[in-house]
N, C-alpha and C positions, 0 to 999 in steps of 0.2 A: 788066255782069251785076248784075241787081237783087238786093239783099239785104234780107230781111225777118226780123224776130224775132216769134214768136207764142207765146202761152201755150196749150199743148195740155193743158188741164186734165183731159181724159179719160185722158191718159197720165201725168199729174202731172209734166210737164216743159215747159220752155221750149225751143223749137226755133228754129234759125237756118236759113233757107231761102235757097238761092242758085239763081236761075232757077227758083223754084218747087219745088225738091227739097231735102229735109232734108240739111243738111251737118253738123249737129251738134246737141247737146242738153244741157240741164242738168236732171237729175232733181231733184225736190224732194218733200218731205212737207209738206203744208199742215196747220197746226194753228190753233186759234182765234186766237192772238195772234202766231204766228211761222211762218216758212217755213224749213224745214230743207233745205239743199242737200246732196245726198248724192253726186252724181257729175256730172262734166262731160266731154263727149267731142266731138271733131271728127273726122270721117272722115279717114283718113290722106291721101287724095288732095287734101283741102281744107286741110290744115295749112299754117301759114306765111303765112296771109293776114289774121291778126288777127281771125278769126271768133270764137274763144273769148272774147276780150276784149269784143267787141261784144255777144255773147250774154249774158255775165255782167253787163255794165253795164245792159243792158235789164232783166234779171231783178231786179237790185238796185233799180233805179229803180221797177219795178212793185211790189216789196215795200214800198218807202218810200211810194209813192202809196197803197197799201192800208193803211198804218199798221201794218205787220208788223215784228217784230224778225226778225233773220236769225241762223240757226245754220249757220255754214260748215263742215260736216263734210267737204265736198269740198276736197281740198288746193288745187285751182286757185282755187276761190272764196275760200278763206282767203288765198292769196297775192295775189289781185287786190285784196282789201280792204287788205292790207298796203301794196301799191303805190299805192293810191288812198285816202288817209286820209279823204277826204270821206265815205266809207261806214262808217267805224269806229263812228259813233254808232248804226248799225243793229244791231250785233252784240249778241246776247243772251249774256251771260256765264254764265247759270245752268246748272247741271249737268243733263244728261238731255235737252236739246233739247226 
């Protein structure tokens, strides 16, 4: 089953596609110097396959590549960063996102 992650900028979200169908997404707000992650969701029937982790890894890597700071308002994104310290340098600690 082919898995692809894409930035759907029209919807302000990264999407993970399985066999060409959206299986999950990570909503964001893009600002001039940061990306604010607000919500991550994987369809219930697709849970347990590691899709959320792949999705968030891709989104964080894209933010790094774009030179953006990350504001992890989404609890899943925040916990992913805690579990993967290599991404801690991206976190914007300033108040207000």
